[in-house]
Rosetta silent file (secondary structure, phi, psi, omega in degrees, C-alpha in Angstrom):
SEQUENCE: MSSNSILKDFGVHLKNIRVQKNITQEQLALLCDLDRTYISGIERGKRNLSLINLYKIAESLDIHPSELLAFKVTPTGC
SCORE:     score description
SCORE:     0.000 S_00000001
   1 L     0.000  128.105 -177.453    0.000    0.000    0.000 S_00000001
   2 L   -99.701  159.766  177.052    1.495    3.304   -1.054 S_00000001
   3 H   -59.690  -38.826 -179.478    1.136    6.731    0.498 S_00000001
   4 H   -62.148  -41.890 -179.210   -0.433    7.968   -2.727 S_00000001
   5 H   -68.001  -35.488  177.162   -3.184    5.344   -2.639 S_00000001
   6 H   -63.132  -48.051 -179.031   -3.960    6.171    0.995 S_00000001
   7 H   -63.434  -42.162 -179.884   -4.250    9.884    0.221 S_00000001
   8 H   -66.027  -44.568 -179.260   -6.370    9.273   -2.884 S_00000001
   9 H   -66.743  -37.600  175.174   -8.713    6.854   -1.143 S_00000001
  10 H   -63.231  -43.063  179.801   -9.090    9.200    1.820 S_00000001
  11 H   -60.339  -42.671  177.541   -9.850   12.048   -0.585 S_00000001
  12 H   -62.922  -42.562  179.169  -12.552   10.058   -2.336 S_00000001
  13 H   -62.083  -46.682  178.495  -14.050    9.145    1.039 S_00000001
  14 H   -60.207  -46.509 -179.504  -14.054   12.776    2.191 S_00000001
  15 H   -60.164  -42.560  178.945  -15.635   13.923   -1.061 S_00000001
  16 H   -59.551  -44.233  178.584  -18.364   11.272   -0.775 S_00000001
  17 H   -63.336  -46.361 -178.616  -19.243   12.428    2.735 S_00000001
  18 H   -60.496  -45.124 -179.341  -19.210   16.084    1.692 S_00000001
  19 H   -65.815  -40.336  177.927  -21.428   15.445   -1.340 S_00000001
  20 H   -59.410  -32.709 -179.493  -23.867   13.337    0.734 S_00000001
  21 L   -89.338    4.521  176.510  -24.228   16.311    3.067 S_00000001
  22 L    57.634   45.785 -179.803  -24.802   18.594    0.067 S_00000001
  23 L  -118.366  132.544  176.941  -21.871   20.860    0.947 S_00000001
  24 L   -79.400  165.193  175.316  -19.593   22.435   -1.662 S_00000001
  25 H   -59.385  -40.962 -179.257  -15.825   22.551   -1.279 S_00000001
  26 H   -64.669  -42.771  178.350  -16.083   26.286   -0.751 S_00000001
  27 H   -62.824  -43.851  179.160  -18.730   25.928    1.959 S_00000001
  28 H   -62.672  -43.424  179.252  -16.673   23.271    3.737 S_00000001
  29 H   -59.185  -42.908  179.097  -13.563   25.426    3.521 S_00000001
  30 H   -65.074  -42.523  179.265  -15.414   28.363    5.074 S_00000001
  31 H   -62.553  -34.841 -176.949  -16.822   26.188    7.855 S_00000001
  32 H   -89.252   -9.573 -172.254  -13.325   24.819    8.601 S_00000001
  33 L    59.920   44.474  176.941  -11.531   28.141    8.199 S_00000001
  34 L  -125.462  164.796  179.175   -9.357   26.509    5.536 S_00000001
  35 L   -79.185  143.640  179.571   -8.647   27.445    1.940 S_00000001
  36 H   -60.304  -36.296  179.880  -10.844   25.890   -0.760 S_00000001
  37 H   -66.992  -27.468  176.058   -7.760   24.816   -2.702 S_00000001
  38 H   -67.855  -45.647  177.467   -6.595   22.931    0.398 S_00000001
  39 H   -60.860  -44.638  178.122   -9.894   21.003    0.523 S_00000001
  40 H   -59.367  -43.887  179.132   -9.590   20.335   -3.209 S_00000001
  41 H   -62.689  -38.470  176.812   -6.045   19.069   -2.750 S_00000001
  42 H   -63.907  -48.179 -177.158   -7.141   16.678   -0.010 S_00000001
  43 H   -65.169  -27.622  178.142   -9.986   15.328   -2.139 S_00000001
  44 L   -87.993   -1.795  179.126   -7.638   14.811   -5.094 S_00000001
  45 L    77.960   22.411 -178.068   -5.126   12.957   -2.919 S_00000001
  46 L  -101.533  -12.893 -178.182   -2.498   15.676   -3.285 S_00000001
  47 L  -122.263  142.977  175.828   -2.456   16.906    0.323 S_00000001
  48 L  -107.818  104.784 -173.187   -1.683   15.111    3.563 S_00000001
  49 L   -78.079  157.122  179.015   -3.795   16.824    6.180 S_00000001
  50 L   -84.166  164.992  177.425   -2.849   17.337    9.801 S_00000001
  51 H   -61.196  -39.749  178.709   -4.682   15.880   12.763 S_00000001
  52 H   -60.819  -45.341 -179.809   -5.925   19.366   13.682 S_00000001
  53 H   -69.825  -31.454  174.694   -7.401   19.866   10.225 S_00000001
  54 H   -60.350  -43.444  178.508   -8.953   16.402   10.314 S_00000001
  55 H   -67.113  -39.625  177.406  -10.798   17.452   13.470 S_00000001
  56 H   -60.660  -44.827 -178.965  -11.830   20.786   11.916 S_00000001
  57 H   -65.562  -45.841  178.977  -13.234   19.008    8.875 S_00000001
  58 H   -59.320  -46.081  179.470  -15.063   16.389   10.963 S_00000001
  59 H   -61.393  -41.885 -179.373  -16.588   19.050   13.176 S_00000001
  60 H   -67.483  -29.846  177.156  -17.671   21.068   10.144 S_00000001
  61 H   -87.563   -1.750 -179.639  -19.303   17.979    8.611 S_00000001
  62 L    59.392   46.019  176.811  -20.965   17.219   11.965 S_00000001
  63 L  -133.686  163.371  175.736  -19.397   13.761   12.185 S_00000001
  64 L   -75.808  142.361  179.893  -16.994   12.023   14.550 S_00000001
  65 H   -54.141  -30.301  179.690  -13.363   12.140   13.314 S_00000001
  66 H   -62.655  -27.607  177.812  -13.302    8.344   13.251 S_00000001
  67 H   -65.602  -32.335  177.153  -15.854    8.433   10.419 S_00000001
  68 H   -69.933  -29.653 -178.252  -13.311   10.245    8.270 S_00000001
  69 H   -89.645   -2.385 -179.039  -10.783    7.538    8.973 S_00000001
  70 L   -90.020   68.371  178.913  -13.209    4.705    8.213 S_00000001
  71 L  -131.352  157.507 -179.368  -12.232    4.213    4.588 S_00000001
  72 L  -100.300  136.894  177.957  -10.770    1.323    2.646 S_00000001
  73 L   -90.739  130.263  177.827   -7.442    1.608    0.888 S_00000001
  74 L   -68.542  123.939  179.947   -7.355    0.209   -2.621 S_00000001
  75 L   -65.903  142.269  177.384   -4.712   -2.530   -2.728 S_00000001
  76 L  -121.524  156.992  178.894   -1.833   -1.893   -5.097 S_00000001
  77 L   -69.757  156.566 -179.861    0.709   -4.282   -6.534 S_00000001
  78 L   -80.771    0.000    0.000    4.136   -4.600   -4.915 S_00000001
């Protein structure tokens, strides 16, 4: 399992939660006091977020932080 696959799979998971809650990237960024491009980078698997930002995002989505971490990593070849 590579770091890239973890980041991409987390990003897809975050985006799915955000879309289910009918929140745009810009709205989420405002709620979290983060930049929209940062949220976009996370969802595209280009950013590795900090624990503090994970909590900000979870709080803004009105979910427990563990829900953000409850995603499956796509297996990759060795």
